[in-house]
C-alpha positions in Angstrom: 26.6 -32.1 0.1 29.3 -30.3 -1.6 27.4 -27.1 -2.6 24.2 -25.3 -2.0 22.7 -26.5 -5.3 22.7 -30.1 -4.1 20.2 -29.2 -1.4 16.6 -29.7 -2.5 15.0 -29.2 0.9 15.5 -28.0 4.5 14.3 -29.8 7.6 12.4 -27.5 10.1 12.5 -27.9 13.8 9.6 -29.9 15.0 7.4 -28.6 17.9 6.9 -32.1 19.5 8.2 -35.6 19.2 5.0 -37.5 20.0 1.9 -37.6 17.8 -0.4 -36.4 20.5 1.6 -33.3 21.1 1.9 -32.6 17.4 -1.8 -32.7 17.0 -2.2 -30.5 20.1 0.3 -28.0 18.5 -1.7 -28.1 15.3 -5.0 -27.2 17.1 -3.4 -24.5 19.2 -1.8 -22.9 16.2 -5.1 -23.2 14.2 -6.9 -21.3 17.0 -4.2 -18.6 17.0 -4.2 -18.3 13.2 -8.0 -18.0 13.0 -8.0 -15.4 15.8 -5.4 -13.4 13.9 -7.4 -13.7 10.6 -10.6 -12.6 12.3 -9.1 -9.7 14.3 -7.0 -8.2 11.6 -9.8 -8.9 9.0 -12.3 -7.0 11.1 -10.0 -4.0 11.5 -9.3 -3.9 7.7 -13.0 -4.2 6.9 -13.9 -1.5 9.5 -11.3 1.0 8.4 -12.1 0.4 4.7 -15.9 0.7 5.0 -16.4 3.3 7.7 -15.8 6.8 6.5 -15.3 8.0 10.1 -12.2 6.0 10.2 -10.7 7.5 7.0 -8.0 9.4 9.0 -4.2 9.0 9.1 -4.1 7.0 12.3 -6.5 4.4 10.9 -4.9 4.3 7.5 -1.6 3.3 9.2 -3.6 0.8 11.4 -5.0 -0.8 8.2 -1.5 -1.2 6.8 -0.4 -2.7 10.1 -3.2 -5.3 10.0 -2.3 -6.2 6.4 1.4 -6.7 7.4 0.3 -8.8 10.4 -1.8 -11.0 8.3 1.0 -11.4 5.8 3.7 -12.3 8.4 1.6 -14.8 10.3 0.4 -16.4 7.1 4.0 -16.8 5.9 5.1 -19.0 8.9 2.1 -20.5 10.7 0.2 -22.5 7.9 3.4 -24.4 7.0 4.1 -25.1 10.7 0.5 -26.4 11.1 0.8 -28.6 8.0 4.1 -30.0 9.3 2.6 -30.8 12.7 -0.6 -32.3 11.2 1.2 -34.5 8.7 4.2 -35.3 10.9 6.6 -33.8 8.3 9.5 -31.4 8.8 10.5 -30.7 5.2 10.3 -27.5 3.2 11.6 -27.2 -0.3 14.6 -25.0 -1.2 12.5 -22.6 -3.2 9.8 -22.6 -0.5 12.4 -21.8 2.1 13.7 -18.9 0.0 10.2 -17.6 -0.5 9.4 -17.9 3.2 12.6 -16.1 4.3 12.0 -13.3 1.7 8.4 -12.7 2.7 9.0 -12.9 6.5 12.0 -10.5 6.3 10.0 -8.1 4.0 6.9 -8.0 6.3 8.8 -7.9 9.6 11.0 -5.0 8.5 8.2 -3.1 6.9 6.1 -3.5 10.1 9.0 -2.1 12.3 9.3 0.9 9.9 5.5 1.3 9.9 5.4 1.4 13.7 8.0 4.1 13.6 5.8 6.1 11.2 2.8 5.6 13.5 4.8 7.0 16.4 5.5 10.1 14.2 1.8 10.3 13.5 1.0 10.3 17.3 3.8 12.8 18.0 2.4 15.3 15.5 -1.2 14.7 16.7 -0.3 15.5 20.3 2.7 17.7 20.2 1.9 19.8 17.0 -1.9 19.5 16.7 -2.2 22.8 14.7 0.1 21.5 12.1 -1.3 18.0 11.9 -3.3 18.5 8.6 -0.2 19.9 7.0 2.5 17.4 8.2 0.3 14.3 8.0 -1.9 14.9 5.0 -3.2 12.2 2.7 -0.2 12.5 0.3 2.3 12.4 3.2 0.6 9.3 4.6 0.8 7.4 1.4 4.5 8.4 1.0 5.3 7.3 4.6 3.5 4.0 4.2 5.2 3.4 0.9 8.6 4.2 2.4 7.9 1.5 5.1 6.9 -1.1 2.6 9.8 -0.2 0.3 12.4 -0.4 3.2 11.1 -4.0 4.0 11.2 -5.0 0.3 14.8 -3.7 -0.2 16.0 -5.4 3.0 14.3 -8.7 2.0 15.9 -8.6 -1.5 19.4 -7.9 -0.1 19.3 -10.5 2.7 17.6 -13.2 0.7 20.0 -12.8 -2.2 23.0 -12.9 0.1 21.8 -15.8 2.2 20.9 -18.1 -0.6 24.1 -17.3 -2.6 26.2 -18.9 0.2 27.7 -22.4 0.0 25.7 -24.7 2.3 27.8 -27.7 3.5 26.8 -28.3 7.1 23.6 -30.3 6.5 20.0 -29.1 6.0 18.5 -29.1 9.4 17.3 -25.8 10.8 16.9 -25.1 14.5 13.8 -23.1 13.8 10.2 -23.8 12.8 10.5 -21.5 9.8 13.3 -20.4 7.5 15.2 -17.6 9.2 18.5 -16.0 8.2 20.6 -16.8 11.3 19.7 -20.5 11.1 20.6 -20.8 7.4 24.0 -18.9 8.0 24.9 -21.6 10.6 24.8 -24.2 7.7 27.1 -22.1 5.5 30.8 -22.6 5.0 31.2 -19.7 2.6 33.8 -17.0 3.2 31.3 -14.1 3.1 32.0 -12.4 6.4 32.6 -9.0 4.8 29.4 -9.0 2.7 27.2 -10.2 5.5 28.8 -7.8 7.9 27.9 -4.9 5.5 24.3 -6.0 5.4 24.2 -6.4 9.2 25.5 -2.8 9.5 22.8 -1.5 7.2 20.1 -3.4 9.1 21.5 -2.3 12.5 21.5 1.4 11.4 17.9 1.1 10.3 16.9 -0.7 13.5 18.7 1.6 15.8 17.5 4.7 14.0 13.9 3.6 14.2 14.3 2.6 17.9 15.8 6.0 18.8 13.1 7.8 16.9 10.4 5.7 18.8 12.0 6.5 22.1 12.4 10.2 21.5 8.8 10.5 20.1 7.2 8.9 23.2 9.3 10.9 25.6 8.0 14.1 23.8 4.5 12.7 23.8 4.6 11.9 27.5 5.8 15.4 28.3 3.0 16.9 26.2 0.3 14.8 27.7 1.4 15.5 31.3 1.0 19.3 30.4 -2.6 18.9 29.4 -4.6 20.6 32.1 -7.8 18.6 32.0 -8.0 15.0 33.1 -10.4 14.2 30.2 -7.9 15.6 27.7 -5.1 13.5 29.2 -7.2 10.4 29.1 -8.1 10.9 25.5 -4.5 11.5 24.5 -3.3 8.4 26.4 -6.1 6.3 24.8 -4.8 7.0 21.3 -1.1 6.3 22.3 -1.1 3.4 24.8 -2.2 0.8 22.2 0.6 1.7 19.8 3.1 1.9 22.7 2.0 -1.6 23.9 2.3 -3.0 20.3 5.8 -1.4 19.9 6.9 -2.7 23.3 5.8 -6.3 22.5 7.3 -6.3 19.0 10.6 -4.7 20.0 11.2 -6.6 23.2 10.5 -10.0 21.8 12.5 -9.3 18.6 15.5 -8.0 20.6 15.5 -11.0 22.9 15.3 -13.4 20.0 18.3 -11.9 18.1 20.4 -10.5 21.0 20.1 -13.2 23.6 23.5 -14.7 24.7 24.5 -17.9 23.0 25.0 -19.5 26.5 21.3 -19.6 27.1 20.3 -20.7 23.6 18.5 -24.0 23.2 16.1 -25.5 20.6 13.2 -25.3 23.1 14.0 -21.6 24.0 14.4 -20.7 20.4 10.9 -22.1 19.6 9.3 -20.2 22.4 11.0 -16.9 21.6 10.4 -17.2 17.9 6.7 -17.8 18.6 6.7 -14.7 20.8 7.9 -12.4 18.1 6.5 -14.1 15.0 3.1 -15.5 16.1 1.9 -13.6 19.2 2.0 -9.9 17.9 -0.1 -10.5 14.8 -2.7 -12.3 16.9 -2.9 -9.8 19.8 -2.4 -6.5 18.0 -6.1 -6.3 17.0 -7.1 -6.9 20.6 -4.7 -4.3 21.9 -5.9 -1.7 19.5 -9.7 -2.3 20.0 -9.7 -2.5 23.8 -9.3 1.3 24.4 -10.5 2.6 21.0 -14.2 3.6 21.2 -14.3 4.7 17.5 -13.1 1.3 16.4 -15.5 -0.5 18.7 -18.4 1.6 17.3 -17.3 0.7 13.7 -17.2 -2.9 14.5 -20.7 -3.1 15.9 
């Protein structure tokens, strides 16, 4: 393969070598996928149809569910099809589309979680200004900024990744098309360009992470100052689900991309990639509905 244009397909990493394990993987992922569709679909329906949930917090939760549905639908159906039909191939355009959509949705979700932290910060620390700071127009603008940030990052990274010269085969050590795995196959001299994109992404990621930490430190201080136990419980019940989702999302993502190369292996890569790409979209609806009485009432 002398250049990237000669590649017509990539080979994804298989979950199992034996036919029995492949079918077991298919049924396992089918169950997870249906649970994610059901959970997120119920949240979207409840928020859209119940006027009591037409508030900023639930508006952002609806956006989160849409992003979760999109991200898990980008990776899991192809993985299930490959396991069912004993096939590892994904076409070159299909790989580019998958990489673009996954990057778009994951970055947008990270930005949206940051916006949701701001919503909780204002609700608890500045309740008298909540209607002004988090009005309907501000909510739309913040959600649009999250989606727009994801789209811009996806365009830049996808265009850069698929402009590289690929000359080290077409086998990826991942069950979906991911930027680091494709970069391993490249022999292009594009270090400066890629470094620039990494810096931009790192600045966005670090900025969001710092904002999340500072927001929750302020929220915790404000909640502990609430005199009544009932008031503290109500405040915690609106924050703990979001904090749990953020912790799961950030911890699995950081481990996936920042783990030392010395402990990297195909099996570990598969497990970690499932933790940050498959598990959060499936469990987020459960996390948000467990302690949320308003959502439970709307789903009855």
